[in-house]
PDB file of the backbone (N, CA, C, O) and the ligand in Angstrom, with CONECT records:
HET     ZN  A 101       1
ATOM      1  N   MET A   1      34.747   1.478  10.783  1.00  0.00           N
ATOM      2  CA  MET A   1      33.421   1.851  11.263  1.00  0.00           C
ATOM      3  C   MET A   1      32.556   2.391  10.117  1.00  0.00           C
ATOM      4  O   MET A   1      32.945   3.305   9.389  1.00  0.00           O
ATOM      5  N   GLU A   2      31.403   1.806   9.993  1.00  0.00           N
ATOM      6  CA  GLU A   2      30.474   2.344   9.011  1.00  0.00           C
ATOM      7  C   GLU A   2      29.706   3.505   9.628  1.00  0.00           C
ATOM      8  O   GLU A   2      29.384   3.494  10.816  1.00  0.00           O
ATOM      9  N   THR A   3      29.431   4.464   8.835  1.00  0.00           N
ATOM     10  CA  THR A   3      28.611   5.578   9.301  1.00  0.00           C
ATOM     11  C   THR A   3      27.303   5.575   8.524  1.00  0.00           C
ATOM     12  O   THR A   3      27.108   6.335   7.576  1.00  0.00           O
ATOM     13  N   THR A   4      26.422   4.695   8.963  1.00  0.00           N
ATOM     14  CA  THR A   4      25.152   4.545   8.258  1.00  0.00           C
ATOM     15  C   THR A   4      24.041   5.368   8.895  1.00  0.00           C
ATOM     16  O   THR A   4      22.932   5.452   8.369  1.00  0.00           O
ATOM     17  N   THR A   5      24.354   5.970  10.029  1.00  0.00           N
ATOM     18  CA  THR A   5      23.297   6.647  10.774  1.00  0.00           C
ATOM     19  C   THR A   5      22.614   7.735   9.952  1.00  0.00           C
ATOM     20  O   THR A   5      21.388   7.837   9.936  1.00  0.00           O
ATOM     21  N   ASN A   6      23.404   8.528   9.287  1.00  0.00           N
ATOM     22  CA  ASN A   6      22.821   9.652   8.561  1.00  0.00           C
ATOM     23  C   ASN A   6      22.139   9.255   7.261  1.00  0.00           C
ATOM     24  O   ASN A   6      21.282   9.980   6.756  1.00  0.00           O
ATOM     25  N   SER A   7      22.514   8.125   6.730  1.00  0.00           N
ATOM     26  CA  SER A   7      21.943   7.732   5.443  1.00  0.00           C
ATOM     27  C   SER A   7      20.804   6.734   5.616  1.00  0.00           C
ATOM     28  O   SER A   7      20.242   6.238   4.639  1.00  0.00           O
ATOM     29  N   ARG A   8      20.476   6.453   6.854  1.00  0.00           N
ATOM     30  CA  ARG A   8      19.448   5.464   7.106  1.00  0.00           C
ATOM     31  C   ARG A   8      18.103   5.925   6.564  1.00  0.00           C
ATOM     32  O   ARG A   8      17.696   7.070   6.761  1.00  0.00           O
ATOM     33  N   GLN A   9      17.424   5.019   5.883  1.00  0.00           N
ATOM     34  CA  GLN A   9      16.115   5.364   5.352  1.00  0.00           C
ATOM     35  C   GLN A   9      15.070   5.374   6.458  1.00  0.00           C
ATOM     36  O   GLN A   9      15.212   4.720   7.491  1.00  0.00           O
ATOM     37  N   MET A  10      14.034   6.128   6.207  1.00  0.00           N
ATOM     38  CA  MET A  10      12.965   6.234   7.195  1.00  0.00           C
ATOM     39  C   MET A  10      11.687   5.598   6.642  1.00  0.00           C
ATOM     40  O   MET A  10      11.430   5.620   5.438  1.00  0.00           O
ATOM     41  N   ILE A  11      10.918   5.048   7.530  1.00  0.00           N
ATOM     42  CA  ILE A  11       9.597   4.563   7.141  1.00  0.00           C
ATOM     43  C   ILE A  11       8.578   5.280   8.022  1.00  0.00           C
ATOM     44  O   ILE A  11       8.927   5.849   9.056  1.00  0.00           O
ATOM     45  N   ARG A  12       7.341   5.247   7.609  1.00  0.00           N
ATOM     46  CA  ARG A  12       6.300   5.874   8.424  1.00  0.00           C
ATOM     47  C   ARG A  12       5.432   4.798   9.068  1.00  0.00           C
ATOM     48  O   ARG A  12       4.777   4.008   8.388  1.00  0.00           O
ATOM     49  N   VAL A  13       5.448   4.791  10.385  1.00  0.00           N
ATOM     50  CA  VAL A  13       4.660   3.847  11.161  1.00  0.00           C
ATOM     51  C   VAL A  13       3.485   4.593  11.755  1.00  0.00           C
ATOM     52  O   VAL A  13       3.628   5.725  12.216  1.00  0.00           O
ATOM     53  N   LYS A  14       2.324   3.962  11.746  1.00  0.00           N
ATOM     54  CA  LYS A  14       1.149   4.591  12.358  1.00  0.00           C
ATOM     55  C   LYS A  14       0.880   3.954  13.709  1.00  0.00           C
ATOM     56  O   LYS A  14       1.073   2.752  13.897  1.00  0.00           O
ATOM     57  N   TYR A  15       0.433   4.777  14.643  1.00  0.00           N
ATOM     58  CA  TYR A  15       0.082   4.220  15.948  1.00  0.00           C
ATOM     59  C   TYR A  15      -1.141   4.915  16.523  1.00  0.00           C
ATOM     60  O   TYR A  15      -1.494   6.028  16.133  1.00  0.00           O
ATOM     61  N   SER A  16      -1.762   4.240  17.440  1.00  0.00           N
ATOM     62  CA  SER A  16      -2.926   4.800  18.134  1.00  0.00           C
ATOM     63  C   SER A  16      -2.727   4.642  19.628  1.00  0.00           C
ATOM     64  O   SER A  16      -2.078   3.705  20.092  1.00  0.00           O
ATOM     65  N   CYS A  17      -3.303   5.586  20.379  1.00  0.00           N
ATOM     66  CA  CYS A  17      -3.296   5.490  21.840  1.00  0.00           C
ATOM     67  C   CYS A  17      -4.734   5.661  22.308  1.00  0.00           C
ATOM     68  O   CYS A  17      -5.332   6.726  22.153  1.00  0.00           O
ATOM     69  N   ALA A  18      -5.267   4.607  22.877  1.00  0.00           N
ATOM     70  CA  ALA A  18      -6.664   4.647  23.315  1.00  0.00           C
ATOM     71  C   ALA A  18      -6.869   5.607  24.478  1.00  0.00           C
ATOM     72  O   ALA A  18      -7.974   6.110  24.682  1.00  0.00           O
ATOM     73  N   SER A  19      -5.810   5.863  25.241  1.00  0.00           N
ATOM     74  CA  SER A  19      -5.954   6.701  26.441  1.00  0.00           C
ATOM     75  C   SER A  19      -6.176   8.172  26.117  1.00  0.00           C
ATOM     76  O   SER A  19      -7.002   8.833  26.745  1.00  0.00           O
ATOM     77  N   CYS A  20      -5.430   8.688  25.128  1.00  0.00           N
ATOM     78  CA  CYS A  20      -5.541  10.120  24.848  1.00  0.00           C
ATOM     79  C   CYS A  20      -6.213  10.388  23.511  1.00  0.00           C
ATOM     80  O   CYS A  20      -6.404  11.543  23.132  1.00  0.00           O
ATOM     81  N   GLY A  21      -6.570   9.338  22.800  1.00  0.00           N
ATOM     82  CA  GLY A  21      -7.339   9.524  21.575  1.00  0.00           C
ATOM     83  C   GLY A  21      -6.515   9.734  20.320  1.00  0.00           C
ATOM     84  O   GLY A  21      -7.069  10.054  19.268  1.00  0.00           O
ATOM     85  N   VAL A  22      -5.203   9.561  20.405  1.00  0.00           N
ATOM     86  CA  VAL A  22      -4.409   9.607  19.189  1.00  0.00           C
ATOM     87  C   VAL A  22      -4.838   8.433  18.320  1.00  0.00           C
ATOM     88  O   VAL A  22      -4.841   7.283  18.760  1.00  0.00           O
ATOM     89  N   HIS A  23      -5.196   8.742  17.086  1.00  0.00           N
ATOM     90  CA  HIS A  23      -5.720   7.673  16.236  1.00  0.00           C
ATOM     91  C   HIS A  23      -4.936   7.572  14.941  1.00  0.00           C
ATOM     92  O   HIS A  23      -5.024   8.441  14.074  1.00  0.00           O
ATOM     93  N   ARG A  24      -4.188   6.522  14.824  1.00  0.00           N
ATOM     94  CA  ARG A  24      -3.435   6.221  13.609  1.00  0.00           C
ATOM     95  C   ARG A  24      -2.657   7.410  13.078  1.00  0.00           C
ATOM     96  O   ARG A  24      -2.684   7.709  11.884  1.00  0.00           O
ATOM     97  N   THR A  25      -1.967   8.078  13.980  1.00  0.00           N
ATOM     98  CA  THR A  25      -1.081   9.149  13.551  1.00  0.00           C
ATOM     99  C   THR A  25       0.206   8.502  13.065  1.00  0.00           C
ATOM    100  O   THR A  25       0.579   7.423  13.525  1.00  0.00           O
ATOM    101  N   SER A  26       0.881   9.158  12.140  1.00  0.00           N
ATOM    102  CA  SER A  26       2.086   8.532  11.612  1.00  0.00           C
ATOM    103  C   SER A  26       3.329   9.215  12.144  1.00  0.00           C
ATOM    104  O   SER A  26       3.332  10.419  12.401  1.00  0.00           O
ATOM    105  N   VAL A  27       4.375   8.442  12.305  1.00  0.00           N
ATOM    106  CA  VAL A  27       5.626   8.945  12.817  1.00  0.00           C
ATOM    107  C   VAL A  27       6.765   8.332  11.986  1.00  0.00           C
ATOM    108  O   VAL A  27       6.700   7.173  11.574  1.00  0.00           O
ATOM    109  N   GLU A  28       7.791   9.129  11.757  1.00  0.00           N
ATOM    110  CA  GLU A  28       8.934   8.604  11.010  1.00  0.00           C
ATOM    111  C   GLU A  28       9.819   7.780  11.943  1.00  0.00           C
ATOM    112  O   GLU A  28      10.163   8.194  13.049  1.00  0.00           O
ATOM    113  N   VAL A  29      10.163   6.617  11.453  1.00  0.00           N
ATOM    114  CA  VAL A  29      10.987   5.689  12.216  1.00  0.00           C
ATOM    115  C   VAL A  29      12.129   5.221  11.318  1.00  0.00           C
ATOM    116  O   VAL A  29      11.908   4.904  10.149  1.00  0.00           O
ATOM    117  N   PRO A  30      13.343   5.176  11.853  1.00  0.00           N
ATOM    118  CA  PRO A  30      14.441   4.648  11.030  1.00  0.00           C
ATOM    119  C   PRO A  30      14.129   3.210  10.601  1.00  0.00           C
ATOM    120  O   PRO A  30      13.770   2.376  11.432  1.00  0.00           O
ATOM    121  N   ALA A  31      14.263   2.929   9.326  1.00  0.00           N
ATOM    122  CA  ALA A  31      13.946   1.605   8.810  1.00  0.00           C
ATOM    123  C   ALA A  31      14.866   0.557   9.415  1.00  0.00           C
ATOM    124  O   ALA A  31      16.013   0.842   9.757  1.00  0.00           O
ATOM    125  N   ARG A  32      14.359  -0.637   9.541  1.00  0.00           N
ATOM    126  CA  ARG A  32      15.183  -1.728  10.064  1.00  0.00           C
ATOM    127  C   ARG A  32      16.182  -2.160   9.015  1.00  0.00           C
ATOM    128  O   ARG A  32      15.850  -2.308   7.839  1.00  0.00           O
ATOM    129  N   GLU A  33      17.396  -2.358   9.454  1.00  0.00           N
ATOM    130  CA  GLU A  33      18.427  -2.835   8.534  1.00  0.00           C
ATOM    131  C   GLU A  33      18.790  -4.261   8.891  1.00  0.00           C
ATOM    132  O   GLU A  33      18.110  -5.199   8.475  1.00  0.00           O
ATOM    133  N   ASN A  34      19.833  -4.428   9.642  1.00  0.00           N
ATOM    134  CA  ASN A  34      20.277  -5.796   9.929  1.00  0.00           C
ATOM    135  C   ASN A  34      19.956  -6.295  11.324  1.00  0.00           C
ATOM    136  O   ASN A  34      20.226  -7.449  11.660  1.00  0.00           O
ATOM    137  N   GLU A  35      19.380  -5.420  12.132  1.00  0.00           N
ATOM    138  CA  GLU A  35      19.111  -5.878  13.480  1.00  0.00           C
ATOM    139  C   GLU A  35      17.916  -6.817  13.538  1.00  0.00           C
ATOM    140  O   GLU A  35      17.088  -6.866  12.628  1.00  0.00           O
ATOM    141  N   ASP A  36      17.854  -7.553  14.627  1.00  0.00           N
ATOM    142  CA  ASP A  36      16.766  -8.475  14.864  1.00  0.00           C
ATOM    143  C   ASP A  36      15.441  -7.704  14.942  1.00  0.00           C
ATOM    144  O   ASP A  36      15.414  -6.550  15.370  1.00  0.00           O
ATOM    145  N   VAL A  37      14.366  -8.336  14.535  1.00  0.00           N
ATOM    146  CA  VAL A  37      13.059  -7.664  14.542  1.00  0.00           C
ATOM    147  C   VAL A  37      12.690  -7.174  15.935  1.00  0.00           C
ATOM    148  O   VAL A  37      12.281  -6.026  16.106  1.00  0.00           O
ATOM    149  N   ALA A  38      12.834  -8.040  16.923  1.00  0.00           N
ATOM    150  CA  ALA A  38      12.466  -7.652  18.286  1.00  0.00           C
ATOM    151  C   ALA A  38      13.349  -6.507  18.777  1.00  0.00           C
ATOM    152  O   ALA A  38      12.885  -5.593  19.457  1.00  0.00           O
ATOM    153  N   GLN A  39      14.606  -6.575  18.424  1.00  0.00           N
ATOM    154  CA  GLN A  39      15.557  -5.525  18.804  1.00  0.00           C
ATOM    155  C   GLN A  39      15.132  -4.194  18.183  1.00  0.00           C
ATOM    156  O   GLN A  39      15.123  -3.161  18.853  1.00  0.00           O
ATOM    157  N   TRP A  40      14.783  -4.230  16.908  1.00  0.00           N
ATOM    158  CA  TRP A  40      14.364  -3.016  16.207  1.00  0.00           C
ATOM    159  C   TRP A  40      13.082  -2.447  16.812  1.00  0.00           C
ATOM    160  O   TRP A  40      12.965  -1.242  17.038  1.00  0.00           O
ATOM    161  N   VAL A  41      12.130  -3.334  17.067  1.00  0.00           N
ATOM    162  CA  VAL A  41      10.854  -2.894  17.632  1.00  0.00           C
ATOM    163  C   VAL A  41      11.075  -2.203  18.984  1.00  0.00           C
ATOM    164  O   VAL A  41      10.497  -1.150  19.253  1.00  0.00           O
ATOM    165  N   GLN A  42      11.909  -2.801  19.819  1.00  0.00           N
ATOM    166  CA  GLN A  42      12.094  -2.279  21.182  1.00  0.00           C
ATOM    167  C   GLN A  42      12.986  -1.048  21.226  1.00  0.00           C
ATOM    168  O   GLN A  42      12.684  -0.089  21.935  1.00  0.00           O
ATOM    169  N   SER A  43      14.080  -1.067  20.474  1.00  0.00           N
ATOM    170  CA  SER A  43      15.061  -0.006  20.655  1.00  0.00           C
ATOM    171  C   SER A  43      14.983   1.091  19.607  1.00  0.00           C
ATOM    172  O   SER A  43      15.600   2.144  19.768  1.00  0.00           O
ATOM    173  N   VAL A  44      14.242   0.864  18.549  1.00  0.00           N
ATOM    174  CA  VAL A  44      14.130   1.890  17.509  1.00  0.00           C
ATOM    175  C   VAL A  44      12.679   2.353  17.372  1.00  0.00           C
ATOM    176  O   VAL A  44      12.371   3.523  17.599  1.00  0.00           O
ATOM    177  N   MET A  45      11.804   1.441  17.004  1.00  0.00           N
ATOM    178  CA  MET A  45      10.427   1.836  16.733  1.00  0.00           C
ATOM    179  C   MET A  45       9.715   2.349  17.985  1.00  0.00           C
ATOM    180  O   MET A  45       9.084   3.405  17.960  1.00  0.00           O
ATOM    181  N   ALA A  46       9.823   1.593  19.078  1.00  0.00           N
ATOM    182  CA  ALA A  46       9.119   1.983  20.300  1.00  0.00           C
ATOM    183  C   ALA A  46       9.625   3.322  20.831  1.00  0.00           C
ATOM    184  O   ALA A  46       8.859   4.109  21.386  1.00  0.00           O
ATOM    185  N   VAL A  47      10.908   3.568  20.657  1.00  0.00           N
ATOM    186  CA  VAL A  47      11.480   4.827  21.125  1.00  0.00           C
ATOM    187  C   VAL A  47      10.943   5.985  20.294  1.00  0.00           C
ATOM    188  O   VAL A  47      10.562   7.021  20.839  1.00  0.00           O
ATOM    189  N   SER A  48      10.912   5.811  18.973  1.00  0.00           N
ATOM    190  CA  SER A  48      10.400   6.876  18.109  1.00  0.00           C
ATOM    191  C   SER A  48       8.940   7.174  18.415  1.00  0.00           C
ATOM    192  O   SER A  48       8.533   8.335  18.469  1.00  0.00           O
ATOM    193  N   ILE A  49       8.158   6.125  18.614  1.00  0.00           N
ATOM    194  CA  ILE A  49       6.743   6.318  18.938  1.00  0.00           C
ATOM    195  C   ILE A  49       6.609   6.980  20.299  1.00  0.00           C
ATOM    196  O   ILE A  49       5.776   7.869  20.476  1.00  0.00           O
ATOM    197  N   GLY A  50       7.416   6.558  21.259  1.00  0.00           N
ATOM    198  CA  GLY A  50       7.340   7.136  22.597  1.00  0.00           C
ATOM    199  C   GLY A  50       7.642   8.625  22.594  1.00  0.00           C
ATOM    200  O   GLY A  50       6.974   9.404  23.273  1.00  0.00           O
ATOM    201  N   VAL A  51       8.649   9.016  21.828  1.00  0.00           N
ATOM    202  CA  VAL A  51       9.019  10.425  21.735  1.00  0.00           C
ATOM    203  C   VAL A  51       7.884  11.226  21.087  1.00  0.00           C
ATOM    204  O   VAL A  51       7.518  12.301  21.563  1.00  0.00           O
ATOM    205  N   ASP A  52       7.339  10.691  20.005  1.00  0.00           N
ATOM    206  CA  ASP A  52       6.267  11.385  19.297  1.00  0.00           C
ATOM    207  C   ASP A  52       5.019  11.493  20.175  1.00  0.00           C
ATOM    208  O   ASP A  52       4.358  12.531  20.220  1.00  0.00           O
ATOM    209  N   HIS A  53       4.720  10.414  20.859  1.00  0.00           N
ATOM    210  CA  HIS A  53       3.545  10.386  21.724  1.00  0.00           C
ATOM    211  C   HIS A  53       3.687  11.378  22.870  1.00  0.00           C
ATOM    212  O   HIS A  53       2.733  12.073  23.220  1.00  0.00           O
ATOM    213  N   ALA A  54       4.880  11.441  23.451  1.00  0.00           N
ATOM    214  CA  ALA A  54       5.108  12.359  24.564  1.00  0.00           C
ATOM    215  C   ALA A  54       4.990  13.814  24.112  1.00  0.00           C
ATOM    216  O   ALA A  54       4.505  14.667  24.856  1.00  0.00           O
ATOM    217  N   ALA A  55       5.440  14.088  22.880  1.00  0.00           N
ATOM    218  CA  ALA A  55       5.362  15.445  22.359  1.00  0.00           C
ATOM    219  C   ALA A  55       3.919  15.816  21.999  1.00  0.00           C
ATOM    220  O   ALA A  55       3.489  16.958  22.162  1.00  0.00           O
ATOM    221  N   ARG A  56       3.195  14.819  21.510  1.00  0.00           N
ATOM    222  CA  ARG A  56       1.823  15.055  21.056  1.00  0.00           C
ATOM    223  C   ARG A  56       0.836  15.123  22.218  1.00  0.00           C
ATOM    224  O   ARG A  56      -0.114  15.905  22.203  1.00  0.00           O
ATOM    225  N   SER A  57       1.081  14.293  23.217  1.00  0.00           N
ATOM    226  CA  SER A  57       0.173  14.231  24.361  1.00  0.00           C
ATOM    227  C   SER A  57       0.983  14.221  25.655  1.00  0.00           C
ATOM    228  O   SER A  57       1.076  13.197  26.332  1.00  0.00           O
ATOM    229  N   PRO A  58       1.572  15.379  25.991  1.00  0.00           N
ATOM    230  CA  PRO A  58       2.449  15.421  27.169  1.00  0.00           C
ATOM    231  C   PRO A  58       1.747  15.033  28.468  1.00  0.00           C
ATOM    232  O   PRO A  58       2.401  14.660  29.442  1.00  0.00           O
ATOM    233  N   ARG A  59       0.436  15.120  28.485  1.00  0.00           N
ATOM    234  CA  ARG A  59      -0.272  14.802  29.727  1.00  0.00           C
ATOM    235  C   ARG A  59      -0.757  13.361  29.763  1.00  0.00           C
ATOM    236  O   ARG A  59      -1.281  12.909  30.780  1.00  0.00           O
ATOM    237  N   CYS A  60      -0.591  12.651  28.687  1.00  0.00           N
ATOM    238  CA  CYS A  60      -1.041  11.257  28.646  1.00  0.00           C
ATOM    239  C   CYS A  60      -0.067  10.399  29.441  1.00  0.00           C
ATOM    240  O   CYS A  60       1.133  10.398  29.167  1.00  0.00           O
ATOM    241  N   LYS A  61      -0.572   9.685  30.402  1.00  0.00           N
ATOM    242  CA  LYS A  61       0.288   8.859  31.236  1.00  0.00           C
ATOM    243  C   LYS A  61       0.396   7.437  30.722  1.00  0.00           C
ATOM    244  O   LYS A  61       1.134   6.622  31.276  1.00  0.00           O
ATOM    245  N   SER A  62      -0.336   7.142  29.666  1.00  0.00           N
ATOM    246  CA  SER A  62      -0.311   5.764  29.181  1.00  0.00           C
ATOM    247  C   SER A  62       1.063   5.392  28.625  1.00  0.00           C
ATOM    248  O   SER A  62       1.655   6.146  27.853  1.00  0.00           O
ATOM    249  N   ARG A  63       1.546   4.258  29.012  1.00  0.00           N
ATOM    250  CA  ARG A  63       2.800   3.760  28.479  1.00  0.00           C
ATOM    251  C   ARG A  63       2.507   2.674  27.441  1.00  0.00           C
ATOM    252  O   ARG A  63       3.415   2.047  26.897  1.00  0.00           O
ATOM    253  N   THR A  64       1.248   2.478  27.191  1.00  0.00           N
ATOM    254  CA  THR A  64       0.867   1.420  26.266  1.00  0.00           C
ATOM    255  C   THR A  64       0.245   1.997  25.005  1.00  0.00           C
ATOM    256  O   THR A  64      -0.741   2.732  25.057  1.00  0.00           O
ATOM    257  N   ILE A  65       0.825   1.659  23.904  1.00  0.00           N
ATOM    258  CA  ILE A  65       0.267   2.067  22.622  1.00  0.00           C
ATOM    259  C   ILE A  65      -0.718   0.984  22.195  1.00  0.00           C
ATOM    260  O   ILE A  65      -0.394  -0.203  22.185  1.00  0.00           O
ATOM    261  N   SER A  66      -1.923   1.417  21.843  1.00  0.00           N
ATOM    262  CA  SER A  66      -2.969   0.424  21.604  1.00  0.00           C
ATOM    263  C   SER A  66      -2.898  -0.211  20.218  1.00  0.00           C
ATOM    264  O   SER A  66      -3.452  -1.287  19.995  1.00  0.00           O
ATOM    265  N   GLU A  67      -2.225   0.448  19.302  1.00  0.00           N
ATOM    266  CA  GLU A  67      -2.184  -0.094  17.934  1.00  0.00           C
ATOM    267  C   GLU A  67      -0.942   0.431  17.223  1.00  0.00           C
ATOM    268  O   GLU A  67      -0.609   1.611  17.335  1.00  0.00           O
ATOM    269  N   VAL A  68      -0.280  -0.417  16.519  1.00  0.00           N
ATOM    270  CA  VAL A  68       0.866  -0.010  15.714  1.00  0.00           C
ATOM    271  C   VAL A  68       0.721  -0.633  14.336  1.00  0.00           C
ATOM    272  O   VAL A  68       0.442  -1.825  14.207  1.00  0.00           O
ATOM    273  N   MET A  69       0.912   0.178  13.313  1.00  0.00           N
ATOM    274  CA  MET A  69       0.813  -0.330  11.942  1.00  0.00           C
ATOM    275  C   MET A  69       2.134  -0.062  11.223  1.00  0.00           C
ATOM    276  O   MET A  69       2.544   1.085  11.040  1.00  0.00           O
ATOM    277  N   ILE A  70       2.776  -1.134  10.828  1.00  0.00           N
ATOM    278  CA  ILE A  70       4.049  -1.023  10.133  1.00  0.00           C
ATOM    279  C   ILE A  70       3.797  -1.255   8.639  1.00  0.00           C
ATOM    280  O   ILE A  70       3.229  -2.277   8.255  1.00  0.00           O
ATOM    281  N   PRO A  71       4.217  -0.313   7.806  1.00  0.00           N
ATOM    282  CA  PRO A  71       3.962  -0.479   6.378  1.00  0.00           C
ATOM    283  C   PRO A  71       4.751  -1.649   5.793  1.00  0.00           C
ATOM    284  O   PRO A  71       5.889  -1.899   6.192  1.00  0.00           O
ATOM    285  N   THR A  72       4.154  -2.351   4.865  1.00  0.00           N
ATOM    286  CA  THR A  72       4.870  -3.463   4.230  1.00  0.00           C
ATOM    287  C   THR A  72       5.037  -3.232   2.741  1.00  0.00           C
ATOM    288  O   THR A  72       5.741  -3.983   2.065  1.00  0.00           O
ATOM    289  N   THR A  73       4.393  -2.195   2.228  1.00  0.00           N
ATOM    290  CA  THR A  73       4.464  -1.944   0.796  1.00  0.00           C
ATOM    291  C   THR A  73       5.900  -1.691   0.342  1.00  0.00           C
ATOM    292  O   THR A  73       6.552  -0.760   0.816  1.00  0.00           O
ATOM    293  N   GLY A  74       6.374  -2.503  -0.555  1.00  0.00           N
ATOM    294  CA  GLY A  74       7.711  -2.291  -1.092  1.00  0.00           C
ATOM    295  C   GLY A  74       8.836  -2.777  -0.205  1.00  0.00           C
ATOM    296  O   GLY A  74       9.997  -2.765  -0.613  1.00  0.00           O
ATOM    297  N   ALA A  75       8.509  -3.202   0.998  1.00  0.00           N
ATOM    298  CA  ALA A  75       9.557  -3.657   1.915  1.00  0.00           C
ATOM    299  C   ALA A  75       9.771  -5.151   1.748  1.00  0.00           C
ATOM    300  O   ALA A  75       8.840  -5.900   1.454  1.00  0.00           O
ATOM    301  N   ASP A  76      11.015  -5.570   1.940  1.00  0.00           N
ATOM    302  CA  ASP A  76      11.306  -6.991   1.798  1.00  0.00           C
ATOM    303  C   ASP A  76      11.409  -7.682   3.147  1.00  0.00           C
ATOM    304  O   ASP A  76      11.717  -8.872   3.228  1.00  0.00           O
ATOM    305  N   LYS A  77      11.144  -6.914   4.219  1.00  0.00           N
ATOM    306  CA  LYS A  77      11.207  -7.479   5.566  1.00  0.00           C
ATOM    307  C   LYS A  77      10.441  -6.562   6.493  1.00  0.00           C
ATOM    308  O   LYS A  77      10.157  -5.415   6.150  1.00  0.00           O
ATOM    309  N   ILE A  78      10.109  -7.065   7.661  1.00  0.00           N
ATOM    310  CA  ILE A  78       9.380  -6.261   8.636  1.00  0.00           C
ATOM    311  C   ILE A  78      10.212  -5.053   9.031  1.00  0.00           C
ATOM    312  O   ILE A  78      11.356  -5.183   9.468  1.00  0.00           O
ATOM    313  N   GLY A  79       9.624  -3.882   8.870  1.00  0.00           N
ATOM    314  CA  GLY A  79      10.321  -2.670   9.263  1.00  0.00           C
ATOM    315  C   GLY A  79      11.315  -2.164   8.248  1.00  0.00           C
ATOM    316  O   GLY A  79      11.951  -1.130   8.455  1.00  0.00           O
ATOM    317  N   GLY A  80      11.455  -2.889   7.150  1.00  0.00           N
ATOM    318  CA  GLY A  80      12.424  -2.475   6.139  1.00  0.00           C
ATOM    319  C   GLY A  80      11.898  -1.341   5.295  1.00  0.00           C
ATOM    320  O   GLY A  80      10.690  -1.130   5.192  1.00  0.00           O
ATOM    321  N   ALA A  81      12.817  -0.616   4.694  1.00  0.00           N
ATOM    322  CA  ALA A  81      12.422   0.446   3.784  1.00  0.00           C
ATOM    323  C   ALA A  81      11.985  -0.171   2.459  1.00  0.00           C
ATOM    324  O   ALA A  81      12.281  -1.333   2.181  1.00  0.00           O
ATOM    325  N   GLY A  82      11.290   0.602   1.656  1.00  0.00           N
ATOM    326  CA  GLY A  82      10.872   0.118   0.356  1.00  0.00           C
ATOM    327  C   GLY A  82      12.054   0.084  -0.598  1.00  0.00           C
ATOM    328  O   GLY A  82      12.310   1.041  -1.329  1.00  0.00           O
ATOM    329  N   VAL A  83      12.756  -1.013  -0.578  1.00  0.00           N
ATOM    330  CA  VAL A  83      14.005  -1.073  -1.328  1.00  0.00           C
ATOM    331  C   VAL A  83      13.792  -1.488  -2.773  1.00  0.00           C
ATOM    332  O   VAL A  83      14.663  -1.291  -3.621  1.00  0.00           O
ATOM    333  N   GLN A  84      12.626  -2.066  -3.049  1.00  0.00           N
ATOM    334  CA  GLN A  84      12.396  -2.536  -4.412  1.00  0.00           C
ATOM    335  C   GLN A  84      11.402  -1.625  -5.109  1.00  0.00           C
ATOM    336  O   GLN A  84      10.208  -1.671  -4.815  1.00  0.00           O
ATOM    337  N   PRO A  85      11.881  -0.795  -6.034  1.00  0.00           N
ATOM    338  CA  PRO A  85      10.957   0.089  -6.737  1.00  0.00           C
ATOM    339  C   PRO A  85       9.993  -0.718  -7.618  1.00  0.00           C
ATOM    340  O   PRO A  85      10.287  -1.838  -8.034  1.00  0.00           O
ATOM    341  N   VAL A  86       8.867  -0.123  -7.877  1.00  0.00           N
ATOM    342  CA  VAL A  86       7.873  -0.786  -8.708  1.00  0.00           C
ATOM    343  C   VAL A  86       8.444  -1.043 -10.094  1.00  0.00           C
ATOM    344  O   VAL A  86       8.979  -0.141 -10.738  1.00  0.00           O
ATOM    345  N   SER A  87       8.322  -2.277 -10.539  1.00  0.00           N
ATOM    346  CA  SER A  87       8.861  -2.633 -11.848  1.00  0.00           C
ATOM    347  C   SER A  87       8.095  -1.950 -12.974  1.00  0.00           C
ATOM    348  O   SER A  87       6.866  -1.886 -12.936  1.00  0.00           O
ATOM    349  N   VAL A  88       8.793  -1.450 -13.956  1.00  0.00           N
ATOM    350  CA  VAL A  88       8.120  -0.787 -15.066  1.00  0.00           C
ATOM    351  C   VAL A  88       8.210  -1.617 -16.338  1.00  0.00           C
ATOM    352  O   VAL A  88       7.778  -1.179 -17.405  1.00  0.00           O
ATOM    353  N   SER A  89       8.766  -2.806 -16.226  1.00  0.00           N
ATOM    354  CA  SER A  89       8.919  -3.628 -17.427  1.00  0.00           C
ATOM    355  C   SER A  89       7.624  -4.330 -17.768  1.00  0.00           C
ATOM    356  O   SER A  89       7.562  -5.069 -18.751  1.00  0.00           O
TER     357      SER A  89
HETATM  358 ZN    ZN A 101      -1.711   8.613  24.783  1.00  0.00          ZN2+
END
């Protein structure tokens, strides 16, 4: 069994909620590793956003996030961490 949970890199995803006015706030999300993109979006990213949104706007009943921005800088795949440092050569 690999124990990658604790060493998993985090990325910062921004989201907006039109219902309560959260605008492009950022939340830390475990970076995608080997799972399918859809799987990661549904079971990792959406959960992290849902938790953050519920904490930030406990009275907001919206279950729909109006905008999600996933960083791509330095990442080699959707949702991936920035694994390739900027070349200095
Ligand atoms: Zn909201």
